[in-house]
N, C-alpha and C positions, 0 to 999 in steps of 0.2 A: 284581662287587661285590654284597654283600648289602645290600639297601635296605629300611629300615623307616620307620615313621611315628609321629608323636605321636598318642596317644589324644585324643578330644574332651573335654579336661579344663578348658580355660580359655575365658573370653570367650563369644562367641556360641555356640560349639560345646558349651559346658557347660550351656546353658539347657534342654536336654532330656537329663537324665542317663540316661533310659531307652534312649537311642540308643548308649550306650557299648558295650553287648554287640553290637548290630547292626554297628557300625563294626568292632569287633575281628574278628568272624566274617567279614565281607565283605572286610576288608583281607587276612586270611589267604587267602581264596579267590582274591583278585586276584594273590597271589604275594608279599606283603610278608614280609620276613625277620624283622622284629621290631616290637614295639609299645612305646611309651615314655610315661612320666609325668614331670612335674617336681614342684616343691614350692613353692607360694606360699601364704601364710597370710592376708595382708591388703594393702590398698592405702591407706596413711595419707593423710589429708587434706592434711597439710603434711609431706611427706617430707623427712627430713634428707639423705638420699642418693637421687638418682634412679636410673633403670635404665640400665645400659650407657653411663654417662658423661653422660646427659642430666640435666636438672633435674627431670623429672617421671617418673611411672611409668605405663606403658600402661594404659588403662582395661580392657583384656582381663583384667588381674589382679584386677579387682573381683569376678569370678566364678571360683571355683577349687574344683574337686572334690578330695576327699581322695585323695592319691596311692595309698595302700595299698588302699582300697576300689575305686578305679578299676582298679588293676592286677589285683586279685583277680577282679573281674568279667570282665576279659579272659581271665584264666587259665581261668575256668570254661567259656568258650564256644569256646576254641581248642584245637588239638592239636599244632601244629608250631612256631609263631612263638616266638622268644625274647621275654622280657618284661623291659624295662629301666627303670631310674630314672636320669634325667639332669636334675638331681640331687636326691637327698634331702638336705636341710640337716641333717646328722647331729647337730650340737650342740644342736638343739632337743629331742632325744628322750633320755630315759634309755636306756642301752644295752640293758637287759633288755626294755623295751617295743619298741625298734627291732628287736632280735633276734627277738622273738616274731613281729612282723609280717612281716619278711623271710623267716623260716624257714617260716611258714605259706604264703606265696605260692610259695616254691620247692617245697614239698611238694605243694601243690595242683596245680601245673603239671607235676609230674613232672621237676623239675630244669631248668626253662627260664629261671630268673631271672638277670639281669645286674645287679649292684648297683653303681650309680653314686652316689658320695657327694661332698658339697661342704660349704661353710660359709655360703653366703648372703652378702648384702651390705646388708640393710635393718636399721638400728638399731631401727626401730619393731617389726619382727617379733621381734627378740630381746627387746625390752621386753615384748612380749605373752606370750612363753613364760617370762619371768622367768629368763633366762640372760644373764650378762654377755657382751656381744659381744667384749670384749677377750680373753676366754678361749677363743674358738672354735677356734683352731688346736690348743691343748693338749687341749681336750675331744675334738676329732676323733681325735687320736693315741690317747687312752685308749679311745675307742669302738672303734677298730680292734682294740685288744688284747682288749677285752671281747667283741666279736663272735667273734673267733677262739676264745676260751675257750668261749663258748656253743655254737659249732658243732662243736667237736672234743673236748670233755671232758665227763665226767659222773661225779660231781657237777661243777657249774660254780661257779667262784669267781673274783671279780675285785675287787681293792681298789686304787684309784688316788687321786689328789689330789681329783678332782672327782666320780667315780662309784664306786659300790660295788655288787657283786653278791654277797650272802652265799652261802656254800656251799649249793648247792641241787641237787636232782635235776631234770634237764631231759631227758626221754626223747625228745622230738621233735627230730630233727636234719634238716638239709636233705637233699633227694633227691640233690643234687649233692655229690660227695665230692672232697676233704674239706670243701669249702664252695663256695658260688657265687663266680664271678669277681667281684673287687672293682676297680672303676675309680674314679679320682679326677679331679675337675676343678680348674681354677685355672691361672693363668699366672705368678704371682709365683715368684721363686726358691725360696722355702720350699715352695710347693705342688708344684713340679716335683721338688724333692728328696724330698718325701713320696711321690710316685708311685714314684720310683726305689727307695725303701726299703721301701714297704709294699704297693704295689698290683700288680694284674695288667695294668694299662694306664691310659691317659690319655684324657681327653674334650675334644678340641679343638672349635673352632666355625668355621663359615663363615656369612657374612651376605650372600647375594645380594640386590640386584644389584651390591654391592661386588665388584669382581673378586677372585677367589680367588687367593691367593698361597701356593702349596704350601710354599715355603721358610719363610716367616714363620709360617704357620698350623700346619704339621705337622712338616716335615722338621727345622728347626732345633731346636724344643723337644724333639722325640723324640730327637734326637742327644744333647742335654743330659741327658735322662732316662736314656738307655741308657749313656752314659759314667758317670754317677753310680751306676747299678745295678751296673755291672761293678766299680766301686770297692768296692761293698758286698758283693761276692762273689756277686751274683745273675747269672743268665743274661740278658744284655740282649736277646737275640733272642726271649725268651719274653714280652716286654712289647709290647703293640700299642696302637693308637688306634682308637676308635670316634668318627666325626665326626658332630656335630650340625649340620645345615644349617638355619639359622634365617632364612628369607627375610622381607624386609620387605614392606610393602603393594605396593611398586612392582615386585617381582620377578615374572618370568615363568617358565613351565615350562622354557623354554630356559635361562634364567639358572641355575636349580636343577640341571638335568642337566649343564650345562657345568661347574659346580663339582664335581659328583659325578665326572664323567669325569676332570677334572684331578687330583682327589684320589686316584683309583685309579691313573692312568697315571704321575703324577709323584711322588706321595708314598707310594704303596704302600698306601693305605687300602683295606681289604677289607670294611669294614662301616660303614655310615652310616645316619642316619635324618633324615627331613625333618620339621621342626616346622611344622604347618599353621595355627598359632594366628592369624596375621595375614592369611592368604590366603583361608581357607575361610569362607563365609558361614553354612553349616550342615553337618550331617553328610553329606547327600547330595553337596554340593559338595566336601567333603573327600574322599569316596570317588572322585568324578570326577577330582579333581586327582591322587590317588594312582594311579589307572589311567593317566592321561596321563604321569605321571612314570615309572612302571614301563615303559610301552610305549616311551617315547622313550629311556630308559636302555638298554633291551634291543634297540634298533634296529628296533622294530616300526612 
Protein backbone atom coordinates (compact mmCIF):
# COMPACT_ATOMS: atom_id res chain seq x y z
CA UNK A 1 0.00 0.00 0.00
CA UNK A 2 1.10 3.57 -0.76
CA UNK A 3 0.76 5.66 2.43
CA UNK A 4 0.66 9.43 2.59
CA UNK A 5 0.00 12.11 5.22
CA UNK A 6 -1.82 15.39 5.65
CA UNK A 7 0.27 18.53 5.48
CA UNK A 8 0.42 20.72 8.63
CA UNK A 9 -2.52 22.88 7.60
CA UNK A 10 -4.94 22.96 10.54
CA UNK A 11 -4.93 23.57 14.28
CA UNK A 12 -1.71 23.46 16.27
CA UNK A 13 0.22 22.24 13.23
CA UNK A 14 -0.64 25.40 11.31
CA UNK A 15 0.63 27.90 13.88
CA UNK A 16 4.10 27.73 12.31
CA UNK A 17 3.38 27.98 8.57
CA UNK A 18 7.09 28.16 7.86
CA UNK A 19 7.29 24.47 8.81
CA UNK A 20 5.07 23.32 5.93
CA UNK A 21 8.07 23.07 3.61
CA UNK A 22 10.15 21.22 6.19
CA UNK A 23 7.39 18.71 6.86
CA UNK A 24 6.84 18.08 3.15
CA UNK A 25 10.53 17.59 2.44
CA UNK A 26 11.14 15.31 5.43
CA UNK A 27 7.96 13.29 4.93
CA UNK A 28 9.11 12.53 1.39
CA UNK A 29 12.51 11.48 2.76
CA UNK A 30 10.77 9.15 5.23
CA UNK A 31 9.01 7.40 2.36
CA UNK A 32 5.57 9.02 2.25
CA UNK A 33 3.78 8.39 -1.03
CA UNK A 34 1.60 11.49 -0.98
CA UNK A 35 0.85 14.73 0.85
CA UNK A 36 -2.65 16.17 1.28
CA UNK A 37 -4.63 19.29 2.08
CA UNK A 38 -8.27 19.91 2.99
CA UNK A 39 -10.46 23.00 2.72
CA UNK A 40 -11.85 24.81 5.76
CA UNK A 41 -12.70 28.50 5.72
CA UNK A 42 -13.98 29.38 9.19
CA UNK A 43 -15.36 28.08 12.49
CA UNK A 44 -18.69 29.83 13.17
CA UNK A 45 -19.45 30.88 16.73
CA UNK A 46 -22.94 29.37 16.53
CA UNK A 47 -22.79 26.67 13.84
CA UNK A 48 -26.01 25.62 12.19
CA UNK A 49 -24.49 22.22 11.44
CA UNK A 50 -21.73 20.58 13.46
CA UNK A 51 -18.89 18.46 12.16
CA UNK A 52 -19.32 14.74 11.43
CA UNK A 53 -22.70 14.47 13.11
CA UNK A 54 -21.75 16.41 16.24
CA UNK A 55 -23.29 19.68 17.46
CA UNK A 56 -19.96 21.49 17.45
CA UNK A 57 -16.97 22.06 15.18
CA UNK A 58 -13.47 21.03 16.29
CA UNK A 59 -11.35 23.96 17.51
CA UNK A 60 -8.60 22.78 15.16
CA UNK A 61 -10.58 24.38 12.33
CA UNK A 62 -10.08 27.83 13.84
CA UNK A 63 -6.62 27.87 12.27
CA UNK A 64 -6.63 26.93 8.60
CA UNK A 65 -3.98 27.62 5.98
CA UNK A 66 -5.03 28.15 2.39
CA UNK A 67 -5.02 24.76 0.63
CA UNK A 68 -3.60 25.98 -2.68
CA UNK A 69 -0.71 27.91 -1.12
CA UNK A 70 0.03 25.00 1.21
CA UNK A 71 0.09 22.47 -1.61
CA UNK A 72 2.17 24.75 -3.84
CA UNK A 73 4.72 25.04 -1.02
CA UNK A 74 4.93 21.25 -0.83
CA UNK A 75 5.27 21.02 -4.60
CA UNK A 76 8.23 23.39 -4.56
CA UNK A 77 10.30 21.35 -2.08
CA UNK A 78 9.51 17.77 -3.14
CA UNK A 79 10.28 15.68 -6.20
CA UNK A 80 8.43 12.37 -5.91
CA UNK A 81 5.32 12.47 -3.70
CA UNK A 82 1.88 12.94 -5.18
CA UNK A 83 0.01 16.02 -4.00
CA UNK A 84 -3.67 15.62 -3.19
CA UNK A 85 -6.72 17.61 -2.13
CA UNK A 86 -9.21 15.83 0.11
CA UNK A 87 -11.26 17.75 -0.45
CA UNK A 88 -11.51 21.15 -2.09
CA UNK A 89 -15.06 22.43 -1.62
CA UNK A 90 -15.47 23.14 -5.31
CA UNK A 91 -18.73 25.16 -5.27
CA UNK A 92 -16.99 27.92 -3.28
CA UNK A 93 -14.83 28.83 -6.28
CA UNK A 94 -15.56 30.19 -9.75
CA UNK A 95 -14.32 27.43 -12.06
CA UNK A 96 -11.82 29.68 -13.85
CA UNK A 97 -10.18 30.55 -10.51
CA UNK A 98 -10.21 26.92 -9.37
CA UNK A 99 -8.82 25.73 -12.70
CA UNK A 100 -5.99 28.27 -12.61
CA UNK A 101 -4.95 27.22 -9.09
CA UNK A 102 -5.09 23.48 -9.77
CA UNK A 103 -3.34 23.77 -13.14
CA UNK A 104 -0.55 25.84 -11.59
CA UNK A 105 0.10 23.24 -8.88
CA UNK A 106 0.06 20.38 -11.38
CA UNK A 107 2.46 22.21 -13.67
CA UNK A 108 4.76 23.24 -10.80
CA UNK A 109 4.94 19.67 -9.53
CA UNK A 110 5.54 18.07 -12.91
CA UNK A 111 2.18 16.30 -12.96
CA UNK A 112 1.92 15.03 -9.39
CA UNK A 113 -1.53 16.47 -8.55
CA UNK A 114 -4.49 14.37 -7.41
CA UNK A 115 -7.66 16.47 -7.46
CA UNK A 116 -10.19 15.56 -4.76
CA UNK A 117 -13.40 17.61 -4.84
CA UNK A 118 -16.45 17.78 -2.61
CA UNK A 119 -19.24 20.12 -1.58
CA UNK A 120 -18.69 20.77 2.13
CA UNK A 121 -21.28 20.79 4.90
CA UNK A 122 -21.18 24.18 6.64
CA UNK A 123 -23.99 26.67 5.85
CA UNK A 124 -21.92 29.48 7.38
CA UNK A 125 -19.02 28.81 5.04
CA UNK A 126 -21.38 29.01 2.07
CA UNK A 127 -22.77 32.24 3.46
CA UNK A 128 -19.25 33.64 3.73
CA UNK A 129 -18.49 32.95 0.05
CA UNK A 130 -21.95 34.18 -1.05
CA UNK A 131 -22.90 30.92 -2.75
CA UNK A 132 -26.33 29.31 -2.13
CA UNK A 133 -25.68 26.01 -0.36
CA UNK A 134 -28.77 24.45 -1.93
CA UNK A 135 -27.08 24.75 -5.33
CA UNK A 136 -23.87 22.98 -4.33
CA UNK A 137 -24.51 19.73 -6.20
CA UNK A 138 -25.50 21.41 -9.45
CA UNK A 139 -22.60 23.81 -9.19
CA UNK A 140 -20.17 20.91 -8.70
CA UNK A 141 -21.50 19.24 -11.86
CA UNK A 142 -20.90 22.45 -13.82
CA UNK A 143 -17.43 22.87 -12.34
CA UNK A 144 -16.47 19.38 -13.54
CA UNK A 145 -17.52 20.38 -17.06
CA UNK A 146 -15.71 23.70 -16.86
CA UNK A 147 -12.51 22.10 -15.56
CA UNK A 148 -12.55 19.57 -18.40
CA UNK A 149 -12.91 22.41 -20.90
CA UNK A 150 -10.13 24.44 -19.27
CA UNK A 151 -7.75 21.52 -19.25
CA UNK A 152 -8.37 20.08 -22.72
CA UNK A 153 -9.41 22.88 -25.09
CA UNK A 154 -7.99 26.19 -26.28
CA UNK A 155 -9.74 28.59 -26.66
CA UNK A 156 -11.70 27.65 -23.53
CA UNK A 157 -15.40 28.34 -23.27
CA UNK A 158 -18.07 27.20 -20.82
CA UNK A 159 -21.60 28.45 -20.29
CA UNK A 160 -23.84 26.90 -17.66
CA UNK A 161 -26.68 27.88 -15.37
CA UNK A 162 -24.40 29.04 -12.55
CA UNK A 163 -20.95 29.57 -14.08
CA UNK A 164 -19.61 31.10 -17.28
CA UNK A 165 -16.16 31.13 -18.84
CA UNK A 166 -16.24 33.36 -21.92
CA UNK A 167 -14.27 32.14 -24.91
CA UNK A 168 -10.66 32.74 -23.90
CA UNK A 169 -7.13 31.65 -24.75
CA UNK A 170 -5.60 29.61 -21.94
CA UNK A 171 -2.17 28.33 -22.93
CA UNK A 172 -1.15 26.87 -19.55
CA UNK A 173 -2.34 23.27 -19.37
CA UNK A 174 -1.66 20.56 -16.77
CA UNK A 175 1.52 18.53 -16.99
CA UNK A 176 -0.71 15.47 -16.54
CA UNK A 177 -2.42 14.48 -19.78
CA UNK A 178 -5.23 14.87 -20.55
CA UNK A 179 -5.79 16.20 -17.02
CA UNK A 180 -5.04 15.33 -13.38
CA UNK A 181 -7.06 12.45 -11.90
CA UNK A 182 -10.27 13.71 -10.32
CA UNK A 183 -11.67 12.01 -7.21
CA UNK A 184 -14.95 12.86 -5.51
CA UNK A 185 -16.06 12.51 -1.91
CA UNK A 186 -19.48 11.92 -0.37
CA UNK A 187 -21.67 9.01 0.71
CA UNK A 188 -25.15 10.00 -0.45
CA UNK A 189 -26.60 8.10 -3.43
CA UNK A 190 -26.30 11.21 -5.60
CA UNK A 191 -22.64 11.56 -4.62
CA UNK A 192 -21.85 7.93 -5.45
CA UNK A 193 -23.70 8.28 -8.74
CA UNK A 194 -21.61 11.33 -9.57
CA UNK A 195 -18.42 9.37 -8.93
CA UNK A 196 -19.63 6.66 -11.29
CA UNK A 197 -20.45 9.17 -14.03
CA UNK A 198 -17.75 11.77 -13.69
CA UNK A 199 -14.72 10.78 -11.62
CA UNK A 200 -11.59 8.66 -11.67
CA UNK A 201 -12.30 7.38 -8.17
CA UNK A 202 -13.86 7.83 -4.75
CA UNK A 203 -12.62 9.13 -1.38
CA UNK A 204 -13.80 6.94 1.53
CA UNK A 205 -12.83 7.47 5.16
CA UNK A 206 -11.81 5.48 8.25
CA UNK A 207 -11.90 6.89 11.79
CA UNK A 208 -9.70 4.92 14.21
CA UNK A 209 -10.07 3.76 16.93
CA UNK A 210 -13.56 2.96 15.60
CA UNK A 211 -13.03 -0.55 14.16
CA UNK A 212 -12.63 -0.41 10.41
CA UNK A 213 -15.39 -2.22 8.51
CA UNK A 214 -14.09 -2.86 4.97
CA UNK A 215 -17.51 -3.87 3.66
CA UNK A 216 -19.35 -0.79 4.87
CA UNK A 217 -16.50 1.67 4.39
CA UNK A 218 -15.20 0.66 0.96
CA UNK A 219 -16.36 -2.60 -0.60
CA UNK A 220 -20.10 -1.95 -0.64
CA UNK A 221 -19.97 1.66 -1.88
CA UNK A 222 -17.33 0.83 -4.50
CA UNK A 223 -19.52 -2.02 -5.78
CA UNK A 224 -22.37 0.46 -6.15
CA UNK A 225 -20.10 2.93 -7.94
CA UNK A 226 -18.69 0.32 -10.32
CA UNK A 227 -22.12 -1.09 -11.18
CA UNK A 228 -23.35 2.41 -12.00
CA UNK A 229 -20.20 3.15 -14.00
CA UNK A 230 -20.75 0.05 -16.11
CA UNK A 231 -24.32 1.17 -16.83
CA UNK A 232 -22.87 4.48 -18.00
CA UNK A 233 -20.59 2.66 -20.43
CA UNK A 234 -17.46 3.31 -18.38
CA UNK A 235 -14.83 0.74 -17.39
CA UNK A 236 -15.65 -0.07 -13.75
CA UNK A 237 -12.17 -1.49 -13.16
CA UNK A 238 -10.63 1.90 -13.95
CA UNK A 239 -12.19 3.49 -10.86
CA UNK A 240 -10.34 3.21 -7.55
CA UNK A 241 -10.49 4.51 -3.99
CA UNK A 242 -8.01 6.55 -1.96
CA UNK A 243 -8.71 6.11 1.74
CA UNK A 244 -8.44 8.95 4.23
CA UNK A 245 -7.61 7.64 7.70
CA UNK A 246 -8.77 10.33 10.13
CA UNK A 247 -7.84 9.15 13.63
CA UNK A 248 -9.37 10.78 16.69
CA UNK A 249 -7.46 11.91 19.78
CA UNK A 250 -7.77 8.44 21.31
CA UNK A 251 -6.28 6.54 18.38
CA UNK A 252 -2.91 4.79 18.57
CA UNK A 253 -0.40 4.01 15.86
CA UNK A 254 -1.55 0.40 16.11
CA UNK A 255 -5.17 1.46 15.52
CA UNK A 256 -4.10 3.35 12.41
CA UNK A 257 -1.92 0.64 10.91
CA UNK A 258 -4.56 -2.01 11.64
CA UNK A 259 -7.09 0.01 9.61
CA UNK A 260 -4.56 0.43 6.81
CA UNK A 261 -3.76 -3.29 6.75
CA UNK A 262 -7.42 -4.30 6.65
CA UNK A 263 -8.18 -1.77 3.94
CA UNK A 264 -5.44 -3.24 1.77
CA UNK A 265 -6.02 -6.93 2.51
CA UNK A 266 -9.81 -6.99 2.58
CA UNK A 267 -10.93 -4.04 0.44
CA UNK A 268 -8.09 -3.87 -2.08
CA UNK A 269 -7.20 -0.27 -1.24
CA UNK A 270 -3.79 0.52 -2.71
CA UNK A 271 -3.41 4.16 -1.63
CA UNK A 272 -4.31 5.81 1.68
CA UNK A 273 -3.26 8.79 3.72
CA UNK A 274 -3.32 9.52 7.43
CA UNK A 275 -4.67 12.85 8.66
CA UNK A 276 -2.61 13.90 11.68
CA UNK A 277 -4.71 16.93 12.68
CA UNK A 278 -5.91 15.52 16.03
CA UNK A 279 -2.86 13.48 17.02
CA UNK A 280 0.16 15.65 16.38
CA UNK A 281 1.14 18.40 18.81
CA UNK A 282 3.53 20.08 16.40
CA UNK A 283 5.38 19.40 13.16
CA UNK A 284 8.17 17.44 14.83
CA UNK A 285 5.59 15.21 16.50
CA UNK A 286 3.81 14.79 13.16
CA UNK A 287 7.03 13.63 11.53
CA UNK A 288 7.66 11.23 14.41
CA UNK A 289 4.16 9.76 14.00
CA UNK A 290 4.63 9.47 10.24
CA UNK A 291 7.86 7.55 10.76
CA UNK A 292 6.24 5.19 13.27
CA UNK A 293 3.24 4.57 11.02
CA UNK A 294 5.43 3.84 7.99
CA UNK A 295 7.75 1.60 9.98
CA UNK A 296 4.89 -0.41 11.45
CA UNK A 297 3.02 -0.63 8.15
CA UNK A 298 6.17 -1.90 6.45
CA UNK A 299 6.88 -4.42 9.21
CA UNK A 300 10.03 -2.69 10.46
